[in-house]
C-alpha positions in Angstrom: -50.7 40.8 -4.9 -51.4 37.6 -5.7 -49.2 36.7 -8.1 -46.2 38.7 -6.2 -47.2 35.9 -3.3 -47.3 32.8 -5.7 -44.1 33.9 -6.8 -42.7 33.7 -3.4 -44.3 30.3 -2.4 -42.6 28.3 -5.5 -39.7 30.2 -5.5 -36.2 28.5 -4.3 -37.0 28.6 -0.5 -41.0 29.1 -0.6 -43.3 26.5 0.7 -45.8 26.1 -0.9 -49.0 24.0 0.5 -48.6 20.5 0.5 -51.6 19.8 -2.0 -49.2 21.7 -5.0 -45.7 20.6 -3.3 -46.8 17.2 -4.1 -47.8 16.9 -7.1 -44.7 19.3 -8.3 -42.5 17.2 -6.7 -44.1 13.7 -8.2 -43.7 15.0 -11.0 -39.7 15.0 -11.0 -39.9 11.3 -9.1 -41.8 10.1 -12.3 -39.8 11.4 -15.1 -36.7 10.0 -13.1 -37.8 7.1 -11.7 -37.2 4.3 -15.0 -33.9 5.9 -15.1 -33.2 5.0 -11.6 -34.0 1.5 -11.3 -32.7 0.1 -15.5 -29.3 0.1 -14.2 -30.1 -1.7 -11.6 -32.1 -4.3 -13.7 -29.6 -4.1 -16.7 -26.7 -4.9 -14.5 -28.9 -7.6 -12.4 -29.3 -9.2 -15.7 -25.9 -9.2 -16.5 -25.0 -11.0 -13.3 -27.7 -13.3 -13.7 -29.6 -12.6 -10.5 -32.3 -14.2 -9.2 -36.0 -12.0 -8.7 -35.9 -11.8 -5.1 -32.8 -10.2 -5.2 -33.0 -8.0 -8.4 -36.3 -6.6 -6.4 -33.8 -5.8 -2.9 -31.3 -3.6 -5.3 -34.3 -2.0 -7.0 -36.0 -1.3 -3.7 -32.2 0.0 -2.4 -31.9 2.3 -5.7 -35.0 4.1 -4.4 -33.8 4.7 -0.9 -30.6 6.1 -1.5 -32.1 8.0 -4.5 -34.7 9.8 -2.1 -31.8 10.2 1.2 -29.3 11.8 -1.0 -32.0 14.3 -3.0 -33.0 15.3 0.1 -29.8 16.1 1.0 -29.2 18.0 -2.2 -32.3 20.5 -0.9 -31.2 20.2 2.5 -27.6 20.2 3.1 -25.6 18.5 5.8 -22.9 21.4 6.2 -20.9 21.5 2.8 -22.7 18.4 1.7 -25.5 19.3 -0.6 -26.1 22.1 -3.0 -29.2 23.6 -1.4 -30.8 22.7 -4.3 -33.9 21.3 -5.6 -31.6 18.7 -7.4 -32.9 15.2 -8.1 -30.3 12.3 -7.0 -30.3 8.9 -9.1 -29.3 5.7 -10.2 -26.0 6.9 -12.9 -26.7 5.7 -16.4 -23.0 6.8 -17.5 -21.2 4.5 -15.1 -23.1 1.3 -16.4 -20.5 0.5 -19.2 -17.8 0.3 -17.0 -19.9 -0.9 -14.2 -20.8 -4.1 -16.4 -17.3 -4.8 -17.3 -15.8 -4.7 -14.0 -18.7 -7.3 -12.9 -18.3 -9.6 -15.7 -14.5 -10.1 -13.7 -15.0 -9.4 -9.9 -18.9 -9.1 -9.8 -21.4 -6.7 -7.8 -18.9 -6.8 -5.1 -16.0 -5.5 -7.3 -18.4 -2.7 -8.6 -19.3 -1.5 -5.1 -15.7 -1.6 -4.1 -14.8 0.5 -6.7 -17.3 3.0 -6.6 -17.1 3.8 -3.2 -13.0 4.9 -3.5 -14.5 6.7 -6.5 -17.1 8.2 -4.7 -14.4 9.3 -2.2 -12.3 10.5 -5.4 -15.3 13.0 -6.2 -15.8 14.3 -2.6 -12.2 15.5 -2.4 -13.1 17.2 -5.8 -15.9 18.7 -4.5 -13.9 20.7 -2.0 -11.5 21.6 -4.3 -13.9 22.9 -7.4 -14.0 26.6 -6.3 -10.0 26.5 -7.0 -10.8 24.6 -10.6 -13.8 25.9 -11.4 -12.1 28.5 -14.1 -11.8 25.9 -16.4 -15.3 25.7 -16.4 -16.7 28.8 -17.9 -20.6 28.6 -19.2 -19.4 27.6 -22.4 -18.3 24.6 -21.8 -20.8 23.5 -18.6 -23.1 24.6 -21.8 -21.5 21.9 -23.9 -21.6 19.7 -21.6 -25.3 20.0 -20.8 -26.0 20.2 -25.0 -24.2 16.7 -25.2 -26.0 15.3 -22.5 -29.2 16.4 -23.6 -28.3 15.2 -26.9 -27.7 11.7 -25.9 -30.6 11.5 -24.4 -32.9 12.6 -26.5 -32.7 9.1 -28.6 -33.4 7.6 -25.7 -36.8 9.6 -25.2 -37.5 8.9 -28.8 -36.7 4.7 -27.8 -38.9 5.3 -25.0 -41.6 6.6 -27.1 -41.7 4.0 -29.4 -42.0 1.7 -26.7 -38.8 0.8 -24.9 -36.1 -0.9 -26.4 -36.7 -4.6 -26.7 -40.3 -4.5 -26.2 -42.0 -7.3 -29.2 -44.4 -3.7 -29.9 -41.5 -1.3 -30.5 -42.4 1.1 -32.9 -46.2 0.2 -32.8 -49.4 2.4 -33.6 -50.3 2.0 -29.9 -47.2 3.0 -28.4 -46.5 6.2 -30.9 -50.2 7.7 -30.0 -50.2 6.8 -26.4 -46.4 8.8 -26.7 -48.0 11.7 -28.7 -51.0 11.8 -26.5 -48.6 12.2 -23.2 -46.8 14.9 -25.4 -50.1 17.2 -26.3 -51.2 16.7 -22.9 -48.3 18.7 -21.4 -47.9 21.3 -24.1 -51.4 21.5 -23.9 -51.2 22.3 -19.9 -48.0 24.5 -20.2 -49.1 26.9 -22.8 -53.0 26.8 -22.2 -53.2 26.7 -18.5 -51.8 29.0 -15.1 -51.4 27.9 -11.9 -50.5 24.2 -10.6 -52.4 22.9 -13.8 -49.3 24.6 -15.7 -46.6 23.6 -13.4 -47.5 20.0 -12.8 -48.4 19.5 -16.7 -46.3 16.6 -16.8 -47.1 14.8 -13.4 -50.9 14.8 -15.1 -49.6 13.7 -18.1 -47.9 10.6 -16.9 -50.9 9.8 -15.0 -53.4 10.3 -17.9 -50.9 8.4 -20.1 -50.9 5.6 -17.6 -54.6 5.8 -16.8 -55.0 5.0 -20.7 -52.2 2.4 -20.9 -54.6 0.7 -18.4 -57.6 0.5 -21.0 -55.3 -0.5 -23.3 -54.0 -3.7 -21.9 -50.5 -2.4 -21.2 -50.7 -2.6 -17.7 -49.9 -6.2 -15.6 -50.6 -5.7 -12.1 -50.1 -9.3 -11.6 -46.8 -8.9 -10.2 -47.3 -6.2 -7.9 -49.1 -8.8 -5.7 -46.0 -10.8 -5.4 -43.8 -7.8 -3.9 -43.8 -6.9 0.3 -45.8 -4.3 1.7 -43.3 -3.5 3.6 -38.6 -3.7 3.8 -35.8 -2.3 5.2 -32.7 -2.1 3.0 -29.7 -4.0 3.9 -26.4 -2.3 4.1 -23.2 -4.6 2.6 -25.5 -7.3 1.4 -23.0 -8.2 -1.4 -19.9 -6.9 0.1 -17.2 -4.9 -1.2 -14.1 -5.9 -3.0 -11.1 -4.1 -4.2 -8.7 -4.2 -7.3 -6.7 -1.6 -8.8 -7.6 -1.5 -12.5 -11.6 -1.3 -11.5 -10.5 1.4 -9.6 -8.6 3.7 -12.3 -11.9 2.7 -14.8 -13.7 3.8 -12.5 -12.4 7.2 -11.4 -11.9 8.3 -14.8 -15.7 8.1 -14.8 -15.8 9.7 -12.2 -14.0 12.7 -13.8 -16.7 13.0 -16.0 -19.6 12.9 -13.5 -18.1 15.7 -12.0 -18.1 17.6 -14.9 -21.9 16.5 -15.7 -23.1 17.2 -12.2 -21.2 20.8 -12.7 -23.4 21.9 -16.1 -26.5 20.1 -14.9 -26.1 22.2 -11.4 -25.4 25.0 -13.6 -28.3 23.9 -15.8 -30.5 24.2 -13.1 -29.6 27.7 -11.6 -29.7 29.1 -15.4 -33.1 27.7 -16.3 -34.4 28.2 -13.0 -33.3 31.6 -12.1 -31.5 33.0 -14.7 -28.5 33.4 -12.6 -25.4 31.7 -13.0 -24.4 29.0 -10.1 -22.3 30.3 -7.2 -18.8 28.4 -5.9 -21.1 26.9 -3.2 -24.0 25.5 -4.9 -21.7 24.0 -7.0 -19.0 22.7 -4.6 -22.2 21.3 -2.5 -23.4 19.4 -5.4 -20.1 17.6 -6.0 -19.8 16.3 -2.7 -23.1 15.3 -2.3 -22.5 12.8 -5.3 -19.8 11.6 -4.1 -21.2 11.1 -0.8 -24.4 10.1 -2.3 -22.2 7.4 -3.9 -20.5 6.1 -0.8 -24.0 5.8 0.5 -25.2 3.7 -2.6 -22.0 1.2 -2.3 -23.0 0.8 1.4 -26.6 -0.2 0.2 -25.4 -2.3 -2.7 -26.2 -0.3 -5.7 -24.4 1.6 -8.4 -23.0 5.4 -8.4 -25.5 7.8 -8.1 -25.4 11.3 -9.7 -27.5 14.6 -10.3 -30.5 13.9 -12.5 -30.5 16.0 -16.0 -34.2 15.3 -16.3 -35.0 17.6 -13.4 -33.1 20.5 -15.3 -35.3 20.0 -18.3 -38.5 20.2 -16.0 -37.4 23.1 -13.6 -36.3 25.0 -17.7 -39.6 24.2 -18.6 -41.8 25.0 -15.3 -39.5 27.7 -13.7 -40.6 26.3 -10.5 -36.7 26.1 -8.8 -38.8 25.2 -5.4 -36.4 23.2 -3.1 -39.4 21.9 -0.7 -41.2 20.7 -4.0 -38.3 18.6 -4.8 -37.9 17.2 -1.7 -41.4 15.8 -1.1 -40.4 14.1 -4.2 -37.7 12.8 -2.6 -39.5 11.3 0.6 -41.9 9.8 -1.9 -39.1 8.0 -3.1 -37.7 7.0 0.3 -41.5 5.7 0.9 -40.9 3.9 -2.0 -37.8 1.7 -0.9 -39.4 1.1 2.2 -42.5 0.2 1.2 -41.8 -2.0 -2.3 -45.0 -2.4 -3.7 -45.4 1.7 -4.1 -42.4 1.5 -6.1 -43.6 -2.1 -8.0 -46.6 0.2 -9.8 -45.0 3.2 -10.6 -42.0 0.7 -12.4 -45.2 -0.9 -14.3 -45.7 2.4 -16.1 -45.0 1.8 -20.3 -42.1 3.3 -21.8 -44.2 5.0 -24.1 -46.3 6.9 -21.4 -43.0 7.7 -20.2 -41.4 9.1 -23.6 -43.9 11.4 -24.7 -42.5 13.4 -21.5 -39.2 12.5 -21.6 -38.9 13.9 -25.3 -40.0 17.3 -24.4 -37.6 17.0 -20.9 -34.7 16.3 -22.6 -35.6 18.6 -25.9 -35.6 21.7 -23.0 -32.4 20.8 -21.7 -31.1 21.4 -25.1 -32.1 25.0 -24.9 -31.0 25.3 -21.5 -27.3 24.1 -22.9 -27.6 26.7 -25.8 -28.6 29.6 -23.6 -25.5 28.7 -21.4 -23.0 27.9 -24.5 -24.3 31.6 -25.6 -23.5 33.8 -22.9 -20.9 34.8 -24.6 -20.6 35.4 -28.9 -20.3 32.1 -30.1 -17.9 33.5 -32.5 -14.0 32.9 -32.8 -12.8 30.6 -30.6 -15.9 30.1 -28.8 -17.2 28.9 -32.4 -14.3 26.9 -33.1 -14.3 24.7 -29.0 -18.4 24.1 -29.4 -18.2 22.7 -33.1 -14.9 20.6 -32.6 -16.0 18.9 -29.5 -19.7 18.5 -30.4 -18.1 17.2 -33.9 -16.2 14.7 -32.5 -17.8 13.8 -29.5 -21.3 13.4 -31.1 -20.3 12.3 -34.4 -18.0 9.3 -33.3 -21.4 7.9 -30.7 -22.9 8.1 -33.8 -20.6 5.5 -36.1 -19.6 2.8 -33.0 -17.4 1.2 -35.9 -15.4 3.9 -36.1 -13.8 3.4 -32.6 -14.2 -0.2 -32.4 -10.7 -1.3 -32.6 -9.8 1.2 -29.8 -8.6 -0.2 -26.3 -12.2 -0.9 -24.1 -11.7 1.8 -22.0 -11.6 4.2 -25.2 -14.6 2.8 -26.7 -16.6 3.1 -23.2 -15.5 7.2 -23.6 -16.3 7.3 -26.9 -20.0 5.8 -26.6 -22.8 8.5 -25.9 -20.1 11.1 -26.9 -20.5 12.9 -23.7 -17.0 12.2 -22.2 -15.2 12.9 -25.2 -17.3 15.8 -26.0 -16.2 17.3 -22.6 -12.9 16.4 -23.0 -12.2 18.0 -26.1 -14.1 21.4 -25.2 -12.0 21.7 -21.7 -8.9 20.8 -23.9 -9.6 23.3 -26.5 -10.4 25.7 -24.0 -7.3 25.7 -22.2 -4.5 25.7 -24.7 -6.6 28.1 -27.2 -5.7 31.4 -27.1 -8.5 33.9 -26.7 -9.7 36.3 -29.4 -7.6 39.4 -28.1 -6.2 40.5 -31.7 -10.1 39.9 -33.2 -10.9 42.3 -30.4 -8.3 44.7 -30.8 -9.5 44.7 -34.8 -12.8 45.9 -33.8 -11.4 48.4 -31.3 -9.6 50.1 -34.4 -12.3 49.7 -36.9 -14.5 51.8 -34.4 -11.7 53.6 -33.3 -11.1 54.6 -36.8 -14.4 54.7 -37.6 -15.1 57.5 -35.2 -11.9 59.5 -36.9 
């Protein structure tokens, strides 16, 4: 009876006590926190913004992510999926944002994002009419491609973060390993809240160990304001056709990624197929979230893949718990010192947990791909899309002579894998002849 009650508490619409919901929500936030602010830090460095403006943009990124995540959990009309989806600044848009910012500045990036976001909202409302072109095979390939591209990111974090002077040091590898072992130990050898919060507990322990190892410097926290309100349109917006077109292409890819992530959450957490309403609501919230992000000066938002890995691993698909994490993000946006402390988490600590989560996403993608037998036509689509998409992404020199826009699509492999998978799914004939042959064989054997 007790197990049944717990199952209801931690179900999609359950209401667990705050003492359980807060740690469950915080592990989602900690898993995405660095990913949420890193694109902002990178674009700020490219534009050579002063420290004060960089801190302001990080604050805005946390505030926006929290608000839009709450909308995903508790929709406003058709905006939102009613699923525990954590939103955050998208890495996928970073290359095109850097290119646009070099020509038009941050205002050009925000203007292109604003127009592209409206396009994504429209696409989300019509998604149920075109969803037939995105069967589990396609969404699984998208999720698998995303996870495959993120695994290397997890390893880089594990080793200390790219650019770190001690990248690959024994200390970093040891710290990442400690976190990874704690995650696995708590998940597999304990029950209840310690098992479900294994990632959060491991990150906290890893953070504390890092402090004693001298890897955390809190001096920058002292210079951070206690309270600060995000200001909309601080950098303005400008609209340029070439920037809008470039951004629009990435929005199509981002939409498909959101479909894949949404299907991954429902599949990994509930063992079901996501409904049209859930997928459409998630994509519409993606678009509305990016409109909100552009208004508050930050890059496009998207459904975070780390979220899928945690849910697939813990099987806790409780939106109230994720909403508590979203509230924490909003508070970080209003009280910058909170975010400043979390932002100091060493990359190797995050890497120990991220490597497990990203790998679990691979498993979730495989589960979707193999909902139908991976033979014949399906095997060809999977093999060719992954072979070209991932293969070329591993050899950048192979596409260095292509136009810049094409180069951006090949980076990471997700965009190319997705486009090829959709194209092959449209043009390759169904395995009718194979099915007929099997039926005839069975018929002959029965005779």
